C-alpha atoms as one frame of an Amber mdcrd trajectory, in Angstrom:
protein
  46.766  32.799 -80.934  50.050  34.071 -82.371  53.155  32.022 -81.780  55.523
  33.045 -79.020  59.255  32.940 -79.430  62.135  32.962 -76.990  65.280  34.813
 -78.011  68.108  33.522 -75.829  71.294  35.608 -75.656  74.504  34.166 -74.225
  78.184  34.853 -74.754  78.489  32.263 -77.538  75.475  33.067 -79.725  71.832
  34.062 -80.008  69.296  31.245 -80.284  65.698  31.592 -81.445  63.175  29.120
 -80.059  59.522  28.552 -80.932  57.427  28.336 -77.780  54.390  26.137 -78.385
  52.228  24.032 -76.063  54.667  24.538 -73.186  57.645  23.215 -75.174  60.601
  24.978 -76.750  61.873  23.993 -80.173  65.048  25.541 -81.574  64.361  27.393
 -84.825  67.673  29.085 -85.563  71.048  29.987 -84.105  72.927  33.194 -84.916
  76.544  34.186 -84.325  77.413  37.444 -82.555  78.600  39.138 -85.736  77.271
  41.153 -88.645  76.374  38.042 -90.661  74.393  36.657 -87.735  72.523  39.935
 -87.323  71.689  40.039 -91.038  70.385  36.458 -90.900  68.304  37.338 -87.844
  66.868  40.426 -89.582  65.848  38.255 -92.554  64.284  35.705 -90.206  62.233
  38.356 -88.405  61.251  39.947 -91.723  60.311  36.558 -93.108  57.070  36.208
 -91.204  58.165  35.175 -87.700  55.090  36.768 -86.155  54.159  36.801 -82.480
  55.581  38.037 -79.254  59.286  37.642 -78.514  60.432  36.923 -74.968  64.058
  37.842 -74.306  66.295  35.830 -72.007  69.776  37.273 -71.521  72.551  35.270
 -69.867  75.731  37.343 -70.023  78.490  38.283 -67.605  77.840  42.004 -68.027
  75.046  42.215 -65.471  74.986  43.633 -61.974  72.638  43.281 -59.003  72.605
  45.366 -55.829  70.303  45.383 -52.820  69.594  48.858 -51.471  67.370  50.342
 -48.780  65.183  53.355 -49.447  62.785  55.321 -47.238  59.087  54.466 -47.392
  57.770  56.383 -50.404  54.934  56.027 -52.886  54.089  57.219 -56.387  56.130
  59.865 -58.158  58.583  60.354 -55.280  59.428  56.643 -55.191  59.887  56.447
 -58.979  62.097  59.531 -58.896  64.277  58.163 -56.087  64.677  54.782 -57.816
  65.617  56.462 -61.117  68.211  58.546 -59.279  69.665  55.462 -57.543  69.910
  53.619 -60.867  71.635  56.618 -62.490  74.108  56.857 -59.587  74.895  53.157
 -59.663  75.048  52.467 -63.413  76.702  54.442 -66.195  73.968  53.462 -68.673
  70.655  52.640 -67.059  68.726  52.062 -70.291  68.449  48.307 -69.609  67.855
  48.368 -65.879  65.114  47.373 -63.477  64.106  47.584 -59.850  62.166  45.101
 -57.747  60.789  45.451 -54.252  62.091  42.910 -51.739  59.676  43.957 -49.027
  59.681  46.313 -46.074  61.827  46.407 -42.975  59.942  47.267 -39.839  62.548
  48.895 -37.658  62.354  52.345 -36.073  61.940  53.784 -39.537  59.848  51.966
 -42.141  62.161  51.294 -45.080  61.886  49.284 -48.274  64.544  46.922 -49.568
  64.900  47.075 -53.348  66.909  45.113 -55.862  68.644  47.291 -58.463  69.762
  45.434 -61.584  71.186  46.406 -64.962  73.151  45.184 -67.923  76.437  47.034
 -67.691  77.506  46.483 -71.296  74.573  46.831 -73.675  76.685  47.043 -76.848
  76.220  43.286 -77.313  72.411  43.595 -77.240  71.848  46.901 -79.057  72.042
  45.652 -82.675  69.652  42.776 -81.977  67.165  45.001 -80.154  67.387  47.569
 -82.971  66.317  44.880 -85.454  63.285  44.037 -83.321  62.356  47.713 -83.021
  62.840  48.299 -86.748  60.552  45.371 -87.590  57.990  46.518 -84.997  58.092
  43.196 -83.140  56.293  42.838 -79.802  58.859  42.152 -77.052  58.402  40.952
 -73.495
């Protein structure tokens, strides 16, 4: 089985952990600058094979609970995409999660809308992973 890695983003730096046998071991730490990104690119290129799990802990995130009518399939996906686009300027790193249904006069679903509102911090790091064809979770 290929090794799994955790890439932890916070405001101070980016830390790479090896995830093995249920334990995390720090492998490297990178600064949020061009030198840190170059070092990370070399590290990924240097044989760090396996799936990368991303954990992002930054201030630039937003969460909103919304209520939508009971819908399924394409209509539901379309409505959720529209709500994300209305709420967030850049919805490229956004997600929705169902919080269950309300059983009032009208059956409605509560959904959690979430997004990173400033993706400039993450873009260079994600571009490196894409360029190196790394599997990301």
